[in-house]
C-alpha positions as CSV (number, residue, x, y, z in Angstrom):
1,X,3.3,-32.0,10.3
2,X,3.2,-29.2,7.9
3,X,0.2,-30.0,6.4
4,X,-1.6,-30.1,9.2
5,X,-0.3,-26.5,10.0
6,X,-1.0,-24.8,6.8
7,X,-4.8,-26.2,6.7
8,X,-5.3,-25.4,11.5
9,X,-7.9,-23.0,12.5
10,X,-5.1,-21.4,14.8
11,X,-2.7,-20.9,12.0
12,X,-5.0,-19.0,9.5
13,X,-6.3,-16.7,12.5
14,X,-2.4,-15.9,13.4
15,X,-1.8,-15.2,9.7
16,X,-4.4,-12.8,9.3
17,X,-3.8,-11.1,12.5
18,X,-0.2,-10.6,11.7
19,X,-1.1,-9.3,8.1
20,X,-3.5,-6.6,9.8
21,X,-1.1,-5.8,12.7
22,X,1.6,-5.6,9.7
23,X,0.2,-3.1,6.9
24,X,0.2,-0.4,9.6
25,X,4.1,-0.4,10.2
26,X,4.4,-1.0,6.2
27,X,1.8,1.4,5.2
28,X,3.6,4.9,4.0
29,X,0.1,7.0,4.0
30,X,-3.3,6.7,4.8
31,X,-4.3,6.1,1.2
32,X,-2.7,2.3,2.0
33,X,-4.9,2.4,5.0
34,X,-8.2,3.2,2.9
35,X,-7.1,1.0,0.3
36,X,-6.6,-1.9,2.7
37,X,-9.3,-1.5,4.9
38,X,-11.4,-1.6,1.4
39,X,-9.8,-5.1,0.9
40,X,-10.8,-6.2,4.3
41,X,-14.5,-4.8,3.7
42,X,-14.8,-6.5,0.6
43,X,-13.0,-10.0,2.1
44,X,-15.9,-10.2,4.5
45,X,-18.6,-10.1,2.1
46,X,-16.6,-12.6,-0.5
47,X,-16.1,-14.8,3.2
48,X,-20.3,-15.6,3.0
49,X,-19.9,-16.0,-0.9
50,X,-17.5,-19.0,0.2
51,X,-19.9,-20.3,2.6
52,X,-22.1,-20.3,0.3
53,X,-20.1,-21.6,-2.7
54,X,-16.9,-23.2,-1.8
55,X,-18.7,-25.4,1.6
56,X,-22.2,-25.6,-0.2
57,X,-21.6,-25.9,-4.0
58,X,-24.5,-22.9,-4.2
59,X,-24.0,-19.9,-7.2
60,X,-24.9,-16.4,-6.3
61,X,-24.7,-13.5,-8.9
62,X,-26.3,-11.4,-6.8
63,X,-25.2,-10.8,-3.6
64,X,-24.3,-7.4,-3.9
65,X,-27.5,-6.6,-3.6
66,X,-26.9,-7.9,0.5
67,X,-23.9,-5.3,0.6
68,X,-26.3,-2.7,-0.8
69,X,-29.1,-3.6,2.1
70,X,-26.7,-3.7,4.7
71,X,-25.7,-0.6,3.2
72,X,-28.3,2.0,2.9
73,X,-29.7,0.2,6.5
74,X,-27.0,2.6,8.5
75,X,-28.1,5.2,6.1
76,X,-31.9,5.0,5.7
77,X,-32.4,4.2,10.1
78,X,-30.2,7.2,11.4
79,X,-31.4,9.4,8.8
80,X,-35.2,8.6,8.0
81,X,-36.2,6.7,11.4
82,X,-33.8,8.0,13.5
83,X,-32.2,5.0,14.8
84,X,-28.7,5.1,16.2
85,X,-26.2,3.7,13.4
86,X,-25.0,1.0,15.4
87,X,-28.3,-0.7,16.0
88,X,-29.4,0.4,12.4
89,X,-25.9,-2.0,11.6
90,X,-27.5,-5.0,13.6
91,X,-30.8,-4.6,11.9
92,X,-29.7,-4.9,8.9
93,X,-27.6,-7.4,9.2
94,X,-30.9,-9.3,10.5
95,X,-32.9,-7.5,7.0
96,X,-30.3,-9.3,5.3
97,X,-31.0,-12.8,6.8
98,X,-34.7,-12.3,7.1
99,X,-34.2,-10.8,2.8
100,X,-32.0,-14.0,1.9
101,X,-34.4,-16.4,4.0
102,X,-37.4,-14.9,2.3
103,X,-35.8,-15.3,-1.2
104,X,-33.6,-18.4,-0.5
105,X,-36.9,-20.3,-0.1
106,X,-37.7,-20.2,-3.7
107,X,-35.0,-19.7,-5.7
108,X,-32.6,-22.4,-3.8
109,X,-35.2,-25.1,-5.6
110,X,-33.2,-24.6,-8.5
111,X,-29.6,-25.7,-9.6
112,X,-26.5,-25.1,-11.8
113,X,-27.0,-22.3,-14.4
114,X,-31.4,-21.3,-13.5
115,X,-30.1,-20.8,-9.9
116,X,-27.2,-17.8,-11.1
117,X,-30.2,-16.5,-13.7
118,X,-32.2,-16.3,-10.4
119,X,-29.4,-14.8,-7.8
120,X,-28.9,-12.7,-10.6
121,X,-32.5,-10.9,-10.9
122,X,-32.6,-10.7,-7.3
123,X,-29.3,-8.6,-7.6
124,X,-30.8,-6.5,-10.4
125,X,-34.1,-5.9,-8.4
126,X,-32.2,-4.5,-5.0
127,X,-30.4,-2.1,-7.5
128,X,-33.3,-1.0,-9.5
129,X,-35.4,-0.5,-6.0
130,X,-32.2,1.8,-4.1
131,X,-32.3,3.6,-8.0
132,X,-35.7,4.6,-8.9
133,X,-37.0,5.0,-4.8
134,X,-35.2,8.4,-4.4
135,X,-37.5,9.9,-1.8
136,X,-36.1,6.8,0.8
137,X,-32.7,6.1,-0.6
138,X,-31.8,9.7,-2.7
139,X,-31.6,8.2,-6.0
140,X,-28.8,7.7,-8.3
141,X,-27.2,10.4,-6.7
142,X,-27.1,8.6,-3.0
143,X,-27.3,9.6,0.7
144,X,-25.1,10.4,3.2
145,X,-24.6,8.0,6.2
146,X,-23.9,9.8,9.2
147,X,-21.3,9.0,11.8
148,X,-20.9,6.2,14.1
149,X,-20.8,7.1,17.6
150,X,-20.1,4.6,20.5
151,X,-20.5,5.9,24.3
152,X,-20.2,9.0,22.8
153,X,-17.1,8.6,21.2
154,X,-17.5,9.6,17.4
155,X,-16.2,7.2,15.4
156,X,-14.1,8.9,12.4
157,X,-10.8,8.6,10.8
158,X,-8.9,6.3,8.0
159,X,-6.9,4.5,11.1
160,X,-10.1,3.9,13.0
161,X,-12.3,2.4,10.3
162,X,-9.0,0.5,9.3
163,X,-8.4,-1.7,13.0
164,X,-12.7,-1.5,12.9
165,X,-12.6,-3.2,9.6
166,X,-9.9,-5.5,10.0
167,X,-11.2,-6.7,13.7
168,X,-14.4,-7.5,11.4
169,X,-12.8,-9.8,9.2
170,X,-10.6,-11.6,12.3
171,X,-14.4,-12.3,13.6
172,X,-15.5,-13.3,10.2
173,X,-13.0,-15.8,9.7
174,X,-13.6,-17.0,13.4
175,X,-17.1,-17.7,12.0
176,X,-16.2,-19.4,8.6
177,X,-13.3,-21.9,9.8
178,X,-15.2,-22.9,12.6
179,X,-18.6,-23.4,10.8
180,X,-16.3,-25.0,8.2
181,X,-15.4,-27.4,11.2
182,X,-19.0,-27.9,12.4
183,X,-21.3,-30.7,11.3
184,X,-23.1,-27.7,9.1
185,X,-20.4,-27.5,7.4
186,X,-19.7,-31.5,6.9
187,X,-23.2,-31.0,5.3
188,X,-22.1,-27.7,3.5
189,X,-19.5,-29.8,1.8
190,X,-21.5,-33.1,1.1
191,X,-24.1,-30.6,-0.5
192,X,-21.3,-29.4,-2.5
193,X,-20.0,-32.9,-3.7
194,X,-23.3,-34.5,-4.5
195,X,-26.5,-33.5,-3.0
196,X,-28.4,-37.1,-4.4
197,X,-25.4,-38.4,-2.2
198,X,-26.1,-35.7,0.9
199,X,-30.0,-36.8,0.8
200,X,-28.7,-40.6,1.2
201,X,-26.7,-39.7,4.5
202,X,-29.5,-38.1,6.6
203,X,-28.6,-34.5,4.8
204,X,-31.5,-32.1,5.1
205,X,-30.8,-30.4,1.7
206,X,-33.3,-28.0,1.8
207,X,-32.4,-26.5,4.7
208,X,-28.7,-26.9,4.7
209,X,-28.3,-24.9,1.3
210,X,-31.5,-22.3,2.9
211,X,-28.7,-21.9,6.1
212,X,-25.7,-21.5,4.1
213,X,-27.6,-18.5,1.4
214,X,-28.7,-17.0,4.6
215,X,-25.3,-16.9,6.6
216,X,-24.1,-15.2,3.5
217,X,-26.2,-12.9,3.1
218,X,-25.6,-11.8,6.4
219,X,-21.6,-11.6,6.0
220,X,-22.2,-9.5,3.0
221,X,-24.9,-6.9,4.5
222,X,-22.0,-6.4,8.1
223,X,-19.7,-5.5,5.0
224,X,-22.0,-3.6,3.2
225,X,-22.7,-1.7,6.6
226,X,-18.8,-0.9,7.0
227,X,-18.1,0.2,3.8
228,X,-20.9,2.4,4.0
229,X,-20.1,4.0,7.6
230,X,-16.5,4.1,6.4
231,X,-17.0,5.8,3.5
232,X,-19.8,8.5,5.0
233,X,-22.0,8.1,1.7
234,X,-23.8,5.3,-0.4
235,X,-24.6,5.0,-3.8
236,X,-27.1,2.4,-5.6
237,X,-23.7,1.7,-7.4
238,X,-23.4,-0.8,-4.0
239,X,-25.7,-3.1,-5.3
240,X,-24.0,-3.1,-8.6
241,X,-23.8,-6.1,-11.0
242,X,-20.4,-5.7,-11.6
243,X,-20.0,-6.1,-7.3
244,X,-21.7,-8.8,-7.1
245,X,-19.3,-10.3,-10.3
246,X,-16.7,-9.1,-8.7
247,X,-17.1,-11.2,-5.3
248,X,-17.3,-14.1,-6.9
249,X,-14.5,-13.9,-9.0
250,X,-12.6,-13.1,-5.3
251,X,-13.6,-16.3,-4.2
252,X,-12.8,-18.2,-7.1
253,X,-9.1,-16.5,-8.1
254,X,-8.5,-17.3,-4.3
255,X,-9.3,-20.7,-4.0
256,X,-13.0,-21.5,-3.9
257,X,-13.3,-23.0,-0.2
258,X,-10.5,-21.3,1.8
259,X,-10.7,-18.7,4.1
260,X,-6.9,-17.2,3.0
261,X,-8.0,-17.5,-0.4
262,X,-10.8,-15.3,-0.7
263,X,-8.5,-12.2,1.2
264,X,-6.2,-13.1,-1.0
265,X,-8.8,-12.5,-4.2
266,X,-10.3,-9.4,-2.2
267,X,-6.6,-8.1,-2.2
268,X,-6.1,-9.0,-5.5
269,X,-9.2,-7.1,-7.0
270,X,-8.9,-4.3,-4.9
271,X,-5.2,-3.6,-5.1
272,X,-4.0,-4.2,-8.2
273,X,-6.8,-2.0,-10.4
274,X,-5.1,1.1,-7.9
275,X,-1.9,-0.3,-9.2
276,X,-2.7,-0.4,-12.9
277,X,-4.0,3.3,-13.0
278,X,-0.9,4.4,-14.8
279,X,-2.2,2.6,-17.4
280,X,-4.8,4.7,-18.1
281,X,-7.0,3.5,-20.8
282,X,-5.3,0.3,-20.8
283,X,-6.2,-0.6,-17.3
284,X,-9.7,-2.6,-17.4
285,X,-7.3,-4.7,-20.7
286,X,-4.3,-5.6,-18.4
287,X,-6.6,-6.5,-15.5
288,X,-8.7,-9.4,-17.7
289,X,-5.5,-10.8,-19.2
290,X,-3.8,-10.7,-15.2
291,X,-7.1,-12.6,-14.1
292,X,-6.8,-15.1,-17.2
293,X,-3.9,-15.4,-16.8
294,X,-3.9,-16.9,-13.1
295,X,-6.7,-18.7,-13.9
296,X,-4.9,-21.0,-16.5
297,X,-1.7,-21.0,-14.4
298,X,-3.4,-21.6,-10.9
299,X,-6.5,-23.1,-12.0
300,X,-7.5,-24.5,-7.9
301,X,-7.0,-20.5,-7.3
302,X,-3.9,-18.5,-5.6
303,X,-4.1,-20.0,-2.2
304,X,-5.0,-23.8,-2.8
305,X,-2.4,-24.3,-5.8
306,X,0.6,-22.6,-4.0
307,X,-0.2,-24.6,-0.9
308,X,-0.1,-27.9,-3.2
309,X,3.2,-26.9,-4.4
310,X,4.8,-26.4,-0.8
311,X,3.6,-29.6,0.4
312,X,5.0,-31.3,-3.2
313,X,8.4,-29.5,-2.5
314,X,8.0,-30.9,1.3
315,X,7.9,-34.2,-0.1
């Protein structure tokens, strides 16, 4: 009974909804709301990697490239093309899906280290283009992002963006959980276990790998658009290599293939650096040590390891 409850899709969504609803009550200032909103945004991007890595077993070290594409879509669309920011967000998500399809077609034929290096190259190319095309992107200095308006209402204020990002995370979690329980999700898990065995039972390996890559790219693109709209400013750093590594770390630290684990991993890597700022020059060293400690003590990730401990105690 407890095992079923812990793995229930409804229970996961209710838990996330409860956390999102409680944070504003417990947060002493708008600063904490902003940090929480950043957690929701990066958790949304990491959910895409959960589908790609946790479900389908494919590695990507350049996923921040899609984050950057989505972010610059809501900046370039209104500023250069006169598009509505909301429409730019939708078009940015579509563009990320198209880019993922075009890029994924050739590189997903690779496996293991070769796939990791190929996706890393993709991320580096996106960051380079965003930095070098100053006439369009503003170059290394970045560019302003126009505020979004919906039916004449100007969307602004961290409280408003907190609820928007929290709602987007809930929708993303719902979709990820439904994908996990769908026939495609079962095909993804078959790929994760063995591509040869999956092909043997009739799974179209190439198309399923590509589908997972496209879905994950769209997730990252939407997250990037929300990040840019919330901040009102964007730089090529959004597509940087370190953000790609952070997204992978969020998925692994929280628990590979776990939706709740992805959110916990995002909170770990967004909140902890804020808490360690008092250590000044030792901040990064302590953060690295804590990540190493979690990986040694909880190798399956925070949430799966804690879930196993709860189930063992109940027995």
